[in-house]
N, CA, C, O and CB atoms as a CASP TS submission, in Angstrom:
PFRMAT TS
TARGET T0000
AUTHOR 0000-0000-0000
METHOD Language model
MODEL 1
PARENT N/A
ATOM      1  N   UNK     1      96.137  79.277-121.146  1.00  0.00           N
ATOM      2  CA  UNK     1      97.234  79.481-121.865  1.00  0.00           C
ATOM      3  C   UNK     1      97.486  78.322-122.925  1.00  0.00           C
ATOM      4  O   UNK     1      97.666  78.598-124.111  1.00  0.00           O
ATOM      5  CB  UNK     1      98.332  79.652-120.931  1.00  0.00           C
ATOM      6  N   UNK     2      97.493  76.851-122.396  1.00  0.00           N
ATOM      7  CA  UNK     2      97.786  75.763-123.272  1.00  0.00           C
ATOM      8  C   UNK     2      96.516  75.886-124.612  1.00  0.00           C
ATOM      9  O   UNK     2      96.856  75.654-125.772  1.00  0.00           O
ATOM     10  CB  UNK     2      97.726  74.200-122.262  1.00  0.00           C
ATOM     11  N   UNK     3      95.103  76.263-124.276  1.00  0.00           N
ATOM     12  CA  UNK     3      94.540  76.483-125.220  1.00  0.00           C
ATOM     13  C   UNK     3      94.947  77.316-126.686  1.00  0.00           C
ATOM     14  O   UNK     3      94.738  77.031-127.865  1.00  0.00           O
ATOM     15  CB  UNK     3      93.730  76.863-124.638  1.00  0.00           C
ATOM     16  N   UNK     4      95.478  78.226-126.165  1.00  0.00           N
ATOM     17  CA  UNK     4      95.755  79.381-126.994  1.00  0.00           C
ATOM     18  C   UNK     4      96.966  78.845-128.211  1.00  0.00           C
ATOM     19  O   UNK     4      97.062  79.124-129.406  1.00  0.00           O
ATOM     20  CB  UNK     4      96.336  80.717-125.906  1.00  0.00           C
ATOM     21  N   UNK     5      97.880  77.886-127.237  1.00  0.00           N
ATOM     22  CA  UNK     5      99.066  77.523-128.053  1.00  0.00           C
ATOM     23  C   UNK     5      98.363  76.038-128.879  1.00  0.00           C
ATOM     24  O   UNK     5      98.759  75.733-130.004  1.00  0.00           O
ATOM     25  CB  UNK     5     100.652  77.215-126.895  1.00  0.00           C
ATOM     26  N   UNK     6      97.664  75.495-128.401  1.00  0.00           N
ATOM     27  CA  UNK     6      96.823  73.975-129.568  1.00  0.00           C
ATOM     28  C   UNK     6      96.796  74.558-130.593  1.00  0.00           C
ATOM     29  O   UNK     6      97.345  74.166-131.623  1.00  0.00           O
ATOM     30  CB  UNK     6      95.056  73.282-129.369  1.00  0.00           C
ATOM     31  N   UNK     7      95.795  76.156-130.398  1.00  0.00           N
ATOM     32  CA  UNK     7      94.888  76.650-131.302  1.00  0.00           C
ATOM     33  C   UNK     7      95.901  77.563-132.449  1.00  0.00           C
ATOM     34  O   UNK     7      95.503  77.874-133.572  1.00  0.00           O
ATOM     35  CB  UNK     7      93.676  77.578-130.422  1.00  0.00           C
ATOM     36  N   UNK     8      97.215  77.891-131.925  1.00  0.00           N
ATOM     37  CA  UNK     8      98.165  78.627-133.126  1.00  0.00           C
ATOM     38  C   UNK     8      98.451  77.398-133.646  1.00  0.00           C
ATOM     39  O   UNK     8      98.089  77.199-134.806  1.00  0.00           O
ATOM     40  CB  UNK     8      99.635  79.622-132.724  1.00  0.00           C
ATOM     41  N   UNK     9      99.072  76.441-132.999  1.00  0.00           N
ATOM     42  CA  UNK     9      99.711  75.358-133.566  1.00  0.00           C
ATOM     43  C   UNK     9      98.931  74.156-134.372  1.00  0.00           C
ATOM     44  O   UNK     9      99.524  73.161-134.789  1.00  0.00           O
ATOM     45  CB  UNK     9     100.384  74.835-132.514  1.00  0.00           C
ATOM     46  N   UNK    10      97.437  74.396-134.543  1.00  0.00           N
ATOM     47  CA  UNK    10      96.310  73.810-135.495  1.00  0.00           C
ATOM     48  C   UNK    10      96.400  74.854-136.569  1.00  0.00           C
ATOM     49  O   UNK    10      96.889  74.361-137.585  1.00  0.00           O
ATOM     50  CB  UNK    10      94.676  73.668-134.801  1.00  0.00           C
ATOM     51  N   UNK    11      96.134  75.970-136.684  1.00  0.00           N
ATOM     52  CA  UNK    11      96.121  76.681-137.530  1.00  0.00           C
ATOM     53  C   UNK    11      97.417  76.768-137.845  1.00  0.00           C
ATOM     54  O   UNK    11      97.347  77.432-138.879  1.00  0.00           O
ATOM     55  CB  UNK    11      95.500  77.679-137.302  1.00  0.00           C
ATOM     56  N   UNK    12      98.700  76.529-137.643  1.00  0.00           N
ATOM     57  CA  UNK    12     100.154  76.555-138.306  1.00  0.00           C
ATOM     58  C   UNK    12     100.308  75.026-139.062  1.00  0.00           C
ATOM     59  O   UNK    12     100.778  74.942-140.197  1.00  0.00           O
ATOM     60  CB  UNK    12     101.498  76.817-136.976  1.00  0.00           C
ATOM     61  N   UNK    13      99.866  73.858-138.311  1.00  0.00           N
ATOM     62  CA  UNK    13      99.588  72.478-139.075  1.00  0.00           C
ATOM     63  C   UNK    13      98.961  72.711-140.232  1.00  0.00           C
ATOM     64  O   UNK    13      99.548  72.350-141.252  1.00  0.00           O
ATOM     65  CB  UNK    13      98.734  71.476-138.342  1.00  0.00           C
ATOM     66  N   UNK    14      97.661  73.351-140.355  1.00  0.00           N
ATOM     67  CA  UNK    14      96.769  73.518-141.076  1.00  0.00           C
ATOM     68  C   UNK    14      97.170  74.291-142.309  1.00  0.00           C
ATOM     69  O   UNK    14      96.775  73.885-143.402  1.00  0.00           O
ATOM     70  CB  UNK    14      95.840  74.004-140.378  1.00  0.00           C
ATOM     71  N   UNK    15      97.876  75.306-142.229  1.00  0.00           N
ATOM     72  CA  UNK    15      98.662  76.200-143.375  1.00  0.00           C
ATOM     73  C   UNK    15      99.994  75.245-143.897  1.00  0.00           C
ATOM     74  O   UNK    15     100.312  74.913-145.039  1.00  0.00           O
ATOM     75  CB  UNK    15      99.298  77.874-142.612  1.00  0.00           C
ATOM     76  N   UNK    16     100.465  75.025-142.925  1.00  0.00           N
ATOM     77  CA  UNK    16     101.754  73.967-143.529  1.00  0.00           C
ATOM     78  C   UNK    16     100.983  72.765-144.975  1.00  0.00           C
ATOM     79  O   UNK    16     101.244  72.673-146.174  1.00  0.00           O
ATOM     80  CB  UNK    16     102.435  72.660-141.712  1.00  0.00           C
ATOM     81  N   UNK    17     100.128  72.135-144.196  1.00  0.00           N
ATOM     82  CA  UNK    17      99.635  71.318-145.492  1.00  0.00           C
ATOM     83  C   UNK    17      98.766  71.883-146.321  1.00  0.00           C
ATOM     84  O   UNK    17      98.429  71.031-147.143  1.00  0.00           O
ATOM     85  CB  UNK    17      99.004  70.128-145.204  1.00  0.00           C
ATOM     86  N   UNK    18      98.158  73.043-146.542  1.00  0.00           N
ATOM     87  CA  UNK    18      98.285  73.674-147.427  1.00  0.00           C
ATOM     88  C   UNK    18      99.364  74.236-148.520  1.00  0.00           C
ATOM     89  O   UNK    18      99.129  74.392-149.718  1.00  0.00           O
ATOM     90  CB  UNK    18      97.885  74.205-146.984  1.00  0.00           C
ATOM     91  N   UNK    19     100.366  74.455-147.975  1.00  0.00           N
ATOM     92  CA  UNK    19     101.427  75.302-148.600  1.00  0.00           C
ATOM     93  C   UNK    19     102.356  74.324-148.782  1.00  0.00           C
ATOM     94  O   UNK    19     102.798  74.346-149.931  1.00  0.00           O
ATOM     95  CB  UNK    19     101.973  76.538-147.793  1.00  0.00           C
ATOM     96  N   UNK    20     102.888  73.353-147.995  1.00  0.00           N
ATOM     97  CA  UNK    20     103.650  72.467-148.804  1.00  0.00           C
ATOM     98  C   UNK    20     103.278  71.243-147.612  1.00  0.00           C
ATOM     99  O   UNK    20     103.657  71.120-146.447  1.00  0.00           O
ATOM    100  CB  UNK    20     105.476  72.978-149.174  1.00  0.00           C
ATOM    101  N   UNK    21     102.497  70.535-148.342  1.00  0.00           N
ATOM    102  CA  UNK    21     102.020  69.301-148.687  1.00  0.00           C
ATOM    103  C   UNK    21     103.103  68.259-148.591  1.00  0.00           C
ATOM    104  O   UNK    21     103.318  67.419-147.717  1.00  0.00           O
ATOM    105  CB  UNK    21     101.442  69.355-150.003  1.00  0.00           C
ATOM    106  N   UNK    22     103.620  68.482-149.520  1.00  0.00           N
ATOM    107  CA  UNK    22     104.824  66.741-149.554  1.00  0.00           C
ATOM    108  C   UNK    22     105.814  67.125-148.777  1.00  0.00           C
ATOM    109  O   UNK    22     106.761  66.374-149.008  1.00  0.00           O
ATOM    110  CB  UNK    22     105.755  66.109-151.267  1.00  0.00           C
ATOM    111  N   UNK    23     106.167  68.125-147.746  1.00  0.00           N
ATOM    112  CA  UNK    23     106.929  68.317-146.902  1.00  0.00           C
ATOM    113  C   UNK    23     106.482  67.819-145.247  1.00  0.00           C
ATOM    114  O   UNK    23     107.084  67.372-144.271  1.00  0.00           O
ATOM    115  CB  UNK    23     107.175  69.649-147.146  1.00  0.00           C
ATOM    116  N   UNK    24     105.284  68.131-145.535  1.00  0.00           N
ATOM    117  CA  UNK    24     104.400  68.025-144.143  1.00  0.00           C
ATOM    118  C   UNK    24     103.756  66.953-143.705  1.00  0.00           C
ATOM    119  O   UNK    24     103.519  66.874-142.499  1.00  0.00           O
ATOM    120  CB  UNK    24     103.403  68.841-144.101  1.00  0.00           C
ATOM    121  N   UNK    25     103.328  65.875-144.629  1.00  0.00           N
ATOM    122  CA  UNK    25     102.628  64.347-144.737  1.00  0.00           C
ATOM    123  C   UNK    25     103.675  63.527-144.003  1.00  0.00           C
ATOM    124  O   UNK    25     103.348  62.842-143.035  1.00  0.00           O
ATOM    125  CB  UNK    25     102.370  63.690-146.462  1.00  0.00           C
ATOM    126  N   UNK    26     104.814  63.576-144.403  1.00  0.00           N
ATOM    127  CA  UNK    26     105.537  62.826-143.470  1.00  0.00           C
ATOM    128  C   UNK    26     106.034  62.808-142.185  1.00  0.00           C
ATOM    129  O   UNK    26     106.481  61.861-141.538  1.00  0.00           O
ATOM    130  CB  UNK    26     106.229  62.681-143.844  1.00  0.00           C
ATOM    131  N   UNK    27     105.918  63.829-141.930  1.00  0.00           N
ATOM    132  CA  UNK    27     106.340  64.035-140.451  1.00  0.00           C
ATOM    133  C   UNK    27     104.493  64.027-139.459  1.00  0.00           C
ATOM    134  O   UNK    27     104.283  63.620-138.317  1.00  0.00           O
ATOM    135  CB  UNK    27     107.451  65.993-140.368  1.00  0.00           C
ATOM    136  N   UNK    28     103.734  64.480-140.206  1.00  0.00           N
ATOM    137  CA  UNK    28     102.408  64.055-139.306  1.00  0.00           C
ATOM    138  C   UNK    28     102.139  62.731-139.382  1.00  0.00           C
ATOM    139  O   UNK    28     101.555  62.265-138.404  1.00  0.00           O
ATOM    140  CB  UNK    28     101.086  64.730-139.709  1.00  0.00           C
ATOM    141  N   UNK    29     102.432  61.909-140.374  1.00  0.00           N
ATOM    142  CA  UNK    29     102.387  60.001-140.366  1.00  0.00           C
ATOM    143  C   UNK    29     103.191  60.036-139.373  1.00  0.00           C
ATOM    144  O   UNK    29     102.651  59.253-138.591  1.00  0.00           O
ATOM    145  CB  UNK    29     103.031  58.869-141.791  1.00  0.00           C
ATOM    146  N   UNK    30     104.300  60.490-138.777  1.00  0.00           N
ATOM    147  CA  UNK    30     105.341  60.084-137.724  1.00  0.00           C
ATOM    148  C   UNK    30     104.457  60.418-136.615  1.00  0.00           C
ATOM    149  O   UNK    30     104.177  59.709-135.649  1.00  0.00           O
ATOM    150  CB  UNK    30     106.879  60.887-137.719  1.00  0.00           C
ATOM    151  N   UNK    31     104.123  61.399-136.840  1.00  0.00           N
ATOM    152  CA  UNK    31     103.301  61.871-135.027  1.00  0.00           C
ATOM    153  C   UNK    31     102.317  61.143-134.714  1.00  0.00           C
ATOM    154  O   UNK    31     102.155  60.942-133.511  1.00  0.00           O
ATOM    155  CB  UNK    31     102.513  63.422-134.786  1.00  0.00           C
ATOM    156  N   UNK    32     101.281  60.477-135.763  1.00  0.00           N
ATOM    157  CA  UNK    32     100.662  59.815-135.939  1.00  0.00           C
ATOM    158  C   UNK    32     100.479  58.627-135.556  1.00  0.00           C
ATOM    159  O   UNK    32      99.508  58.256-134.897  1.00  0.00           O
ATOM    160  CB  UNK    32     100.679  59.924-136.603  1.00  0.00           C
ATOM    161  N   UNK    33     101.352  57.962-135.918  1.00  0.00           N
ATOM    162  CA  UNK    33     102.184  56.933-135.751  1.00  0.00           C
ATOM    163  C   UNK    33     102.794  56.316-134.212  1.00  0.00           C
ATOM    164  O   UNK    33     102.946  55.164-133.807  1.00  0.00           O
ATOM    165  CB  UNK    33     103.189  57.369-136.555  1.00  0.00           C
ATOM    166  N   UNK    34     103.031  57.526-133.650  1.00  0.00           N
ATOM    167  CA  UNK    34     103.587  57.668-132.563  1.00  0.00           C
ATOM    168  C   UNK    34     102.631  57.447-131.216  1.00  0.00           C
ATOM    169  O   UNK    34     102.864  56.896-130.141  1.00  0.00           O
ATOM    170  CB  UNK    34     104.170  58.911-132.681  1.00  0.00           C
ATOM    171  N   UNK    35     101.550  58.062-131.701  1.00  0.00           N
ATOM    172  CA  UNK    35     100.507  58.090-130.806  1.00  0.00           C
ATOM    173  C   UNK    35     100.292  56.529-130.197  1.00  0.00           C
ATOM    174  O   UNK    35     100.890  56.326-129.140  1.00  0.00           O
ATOM    175  CB  UNK    35      99.207  58.691-131.579  1.00  0.00           C
ATOM    176  N   UNK    36      99.751  55.751-130.572  1.00  0.00           N
ATOM    177  CA  UNK    36      99.359  54.542-130.354  1.00  0.00           C
ATOM    178  C   UNK    36     100.652  53.537-129.717  1.00  0.00           C
ATOM    179  O   UNK    36     100.541  52.510-129.049  1.00  0.00           O
ATOM    180  CB  UNK    36      98.759  54.089-131.717  1.00  0.00           C
ATOM    181  N   UNK    37     101.935  54.256-130.199  1.00  0.00           N
ATOM    182  CA  UNK    37     102.973  53.389-129.520  1.00  0.00           C
ATOM    183  C   UNK    37     103.430  54.165-128.265  1.00  0.00           C
ATOM    184  O   UNK    37     104.346  53.811-127.523  1.00  0.00           O
ATOM    185  CB  UNK    37     104.257  53.056-130.514  1.00  0.00           C
ATOM    186  N   UNK    38     102.925  54.899-128.172  1.00  0.00           N
ATOM    187  CA  UNK    38     103.143  55.807-126.701  1.00  0.00           C
ATOM    188  C   UNK    38     102.335  55.259-125.636  1.00  0.00           C
ATOM    189  O   UNK    38     102.801  55.114-124.506  1.00  0.00           O
ATOM    190  CB  UNK    38     102.670  57.448-126.799  1.00  0.00           C
ATOM    191  N   UNK    39     101.097  54.933-125.948  1.00  0.00           N
ATOM    192  CA  UNK    39     100.335  54.292-125.070  1.00  0.00           C
ATOM    193  C   UNK    39     100.441  53.145-124.800  1.00  0.00           C
ATOM    194  O   UNK    39      99.988  52.684-123.752  1.00  0.00           O
ATOM    195  CB  UNK    39      99.361  54.374-125.266  1.00  0.00           C
ATOM    196  N   UNK    40     101.024  52.485-125.635  1.00  0.00           N
ATOM    197  CA  UNK    40     101.257  50.988-125.602  1.00  0.00           C
ATOM    198  C   UNK    40     102.570  50.745-124.658  1.00  0.00           C
ATOM    199  O   UNK    40     102.611  49.787-123.886  1.00  0.00           O
ATOM    200  CB  UNK    40     101.498  50.372-127.205  1.00  0.00           C
ATOM    201  N   UNK    41     103.696  51.734-124.782  1.00  0.00           N
ATOM    202  CA  UNK    41     104.901  52.090-124.244  1.00  0.00           C
ATOM    203  C   UNK    41     104.490  52.202-122.528  1.00  0.00           C
ATOM    204  O   UNK    41     105.039  51.627-121.588  1.00  0.00           O
ATOM    205  CB  UNK    41     105.487  53.565-125.031  1.00  0.00           C
ATOM    206  N   UNK    42     103.303  53.176-122.512  1.00  0.00           N
ATOM    207  CA  UNK    42     103.137  53.459-121.118  1.00  0.00           C
ATOM    208  C   UNK    42     102.207  52.056-120.415  1.00  0.00           C
ATOM    209  O   UNK    42     102.375  51.875-119.209  1.00  0.00           O
ATOM    210  CB  UNK    42     102.290  55.064-120.996  1.00  0.00           C
ATOM    211  N   UNK    43     101.349  51.190-121.089  1.00  0.00           N
ATOM    212  CA  UNK    43     100.727  50.504-120.846  1.00  0.00           C
ATOM    213  C   UNK    43     101.477  49.312-119.777  1.00  0.00           C
ATOM    214  O   UNK    43     101.244  48.987-118.613  1.00  0.00           O
ATOM    215  CB  UNK    43     100.228  50.266-122.018  1.00  0.00           C
ATOM    216  N   UNK    44     102.912  48.660-121.236  1.00  0.00           N
ATOM    217  CA  UNK    44     103.229  47.766-120.630  1.00  0.00           C
ATOM    218  C   UNK    44     105.032  47.736-120.738  1.00  0.00           C
ATOM    219  O   UNK    44     105.681  46.690-120.715  1.00  0.00           O
ATOM    220  CB  UNK    44     102.368  46.617-121.162  1.00  0.00           C
ATOM    221  N   UNK    45     105.640  49.146-120.860  1.00  0.00           N
ATOM    222  CA  UNK    45     106.609  49.380-120.440  1.00  0.00           C
ATOM    223  C   UNK    45     107.676  49.047-119.176  1.00  0.00           C
ATOM    224  O   UNK    45     107.347  48.603-118.076  1.00  0.00           O
ATOM    225  CB  UNK    45     106.328  50.146-120.552  1.00  0.00           C
ATOM    226  N   UNK    46     108.480  49.243-119.440  1.00  0.00           N
ATOM    227  CA  UNK    46     109.321  48.327-118.007  1.00  0.00           C
ATOM    228  C   UNK    46     109.005  50.207-116.831  1.00  0.00           C
ATOM    229  O   UNK    46     108.797  51.371-117.176  1.00  0.00           O
ATOM    230  CB  UNK    46     112.168  47.630-118.582  1.00  0.00           C
ATOM    231  N   UNK    47     109.134  49.555-115.546  1.00  0.00           N
ATOM    232  CA  UNK    47     108.582  50.203-114.512  1.00  0.00           C
ATOM    233  C   UNK    47     110.181  51.426-114.123  1.00  0.00           C
ATOM    234  O   UNK    47     111.390  51.230-113.998  1.00  0.00           O
ATOM    235  CB  UNK    47     107.993  48.822-113.137  1.00  0.00           C
ATOM    236  N   UNK    48     109.339  52.555-114.060  1.00  0.00           N
ATOM    237  CA  UNK    48     110.266  53.791-114.037  1.00  0.00           C
ATOM    238  C   UNK    48     110.980  53.508-112.824  1.00  0.00           C
ATOM    239  O   UNK    48     110.559  53.060-111.757  1.00  0.00           O
ATOM    240  CB  UNK    48     109.528  55.291-114.012  1.00  0.00           C
ATOM    241  N   UNK    49     113.059  54.120-113.458  1.00  0.00           N
ATOM    242  CA  UNK    49     113.507  53.800-112.721  1.00  0.00           C
ATOM    243  C   UNK    49     114.144  54.529-111.306  1.00  0.00           C
ATOM    244  O   UNK    49     115.195  54.433-110.671  1.00  0.00           O
ATOM    245  CB  UNK    49     113.994  53.321-113.377  1.00  0.00           C
ATOM    246  N   UNK    50     112.673  55.442-111.178  1.00  0.00           N
ATOM    247  CA  UNK    50     112.402  56.020-109.691  1.00  0.00           C
ATOM    248  C   UNK    50     111.722  55.724-109.527  1.00  0.00           C
ATOM    249  O   UNK    50     110.737  55.489-110.227  1.00  0.00           O
ATOM    250  CB  UNK    50     112.304  57.070-109.211  1.00  0.00           C
ATOM    251  N   UNK    51     112.036  55.531-108.003  1.00  0.00           N
ATOM    252  CA  UNK    51     111.866  54.750-106.814  1.00  0.00           C
ATOM    253  C   UNK    51     111.172  55.999-105.824  1.00  0.00           C
ATOM    254  O   UNK    51     111.599  57.128-106.064  1.00  0.00           O
ATOM    255  CB  UNK    51     113.460  54.013-106.234  1.00  0.00           C
ATOM    256  N   UNK    52     110.384  55.901-104.995  1.00  0.00           N
ATOM    257  CA  UNK    52     109.826  56.201-103.898  1.00  0.00           C
ATOM    258  C   UNK    52     111.199  56.647-102.633  1.00  0.00           C
ATOM    259  O   UNK    52     112.235  56.023-102.404  1.00  0.00           O
ATOM    260  CB  UNK    52     108.831  54.842-103.574  1.00  0.00           C
ATOM    261  N   UNK    53     110.804  57.653-102.140  1.00  0.00           N
ATOM    262  CA  UNK    53     111.897  57.497-101.340  1.00  0.00           C
ATOM    263  C   UNK    53     111.253  56.891-100.092  1.00  0.00           C
ATOM    264  O   UNK    53     110.033  57.052-100.056  1.00  0.00           O
ATOM    265  CB  UNK    53     112.697  58.831-101.116  1.00  0.00           C
ATOM    266  N   UNK    54     111.895  56.103 -98.858  1.00  0.00           N
ATOM    267  CA  UNK    54     111.321  55.733 -97.830  1.00  0.00           C
ATOM    268  C   UNK    54     111.155  56.438 -96.810  1.00  0.00           C
ATOM    269  O   UNK    54     112.041  57.236 -96.506  1.00  0.00           O
ATOM    270  CB  UNK    54     111.726  54.900 -97.526  1.00  0.00           C
ATOM    271  N   UNK    55     110.032  56.330 -96.056  1.00  0.00           N
ATOM    272  CA  UNK    55     109.302  57.711 -95.099  1.00  0.00           C
ATOM    273  C   UNK    55     110.503  57.052 -93.447  1.00  0.00           C
ATOM    274  O   UNK    55     110.655  56.052 -92.745  1.00  0.00           O
ATOM    275  CB  UNK    55     106.541  57.479 -94.762  1.00  0.00           C
ATOM    276  N   UNK    56     111.057  58.478 -93.618  1.00  0.00           N
ATOM    277  CA  UNK    56     112.424  58.545 -92.844  1.00  0.00           C
ATOM    278  C   UNK    56     111.528  59.456 -91.381  1.00  0.00           C
ATOM    279  O   UNK    56     112.211  59.843 -90.434  1.00  0.00           O
ATOM    280  CB  UNK    56     114.038  59.660 -93.955  1.00  0.00           C
ATOM    281  N   UNK    57     110.089  59.677 -91.398  1.00  0.00           N
ATOM    282  CA  UNK    57     109.656  60.734 -90.294  1.00  0.00           C
ATOM    283  C   UNK    57     109.808  60.030 -88.984  1.00  0.00           C
ATOM    284  O   UNK    57     109.816  58.799 -88.986  1.00  0.00           O
ATOM    285  CB  UNK    57     108.068  61.286 -90.458  1.00  0.00           C
ATOM    286  N   UNK    58     109.902  60.537 -88.130  1.00  0.00           N
ATOM    287  CA  UNK    58     110.353  60.090 -86.710  1.00  0.00           C
ATOM    288  C   UNK    58     109.085  60.631 -85.684  1.00  0.00           C
ATOM    289  O   UNK    58     108.804  61.805 -85.441  1.00  0.00           O
ATOM    290  CB  UNK    58     112.009  60.863 -86.272  1.00  0.00           C
ATOM    291  N   UNK    59     108.501  59.564 -85.233  1.00  0.00           N
ATOM    292  CA  UNK    59     107.550  60.127 -84.301  1.00  0.00           C
ATOM    293  C   UNK    59     107.988  59.998 -82.921  1.00  0.00           C
ATOM    294  O   UNK    59     107.285  60.430 -82.007  1.00  0.00           O
ATOM    295  CB  UNK    59     106.251  59.513 -84.446  1.00  0.00           C
TER
END
């Protein structure tokens, strides 16, 4: 099912680039700039605030 979604969104993106390029390019550029920022944030970002729960099993 994710493949169908990706294909549909790809077709929509191509259609918008053809029909309304002046409105579509700025958004596409913002998304493309965000991709390396996302990976840098994952690599060097602050550790997650969620900690693992302590093991409280009894033997």
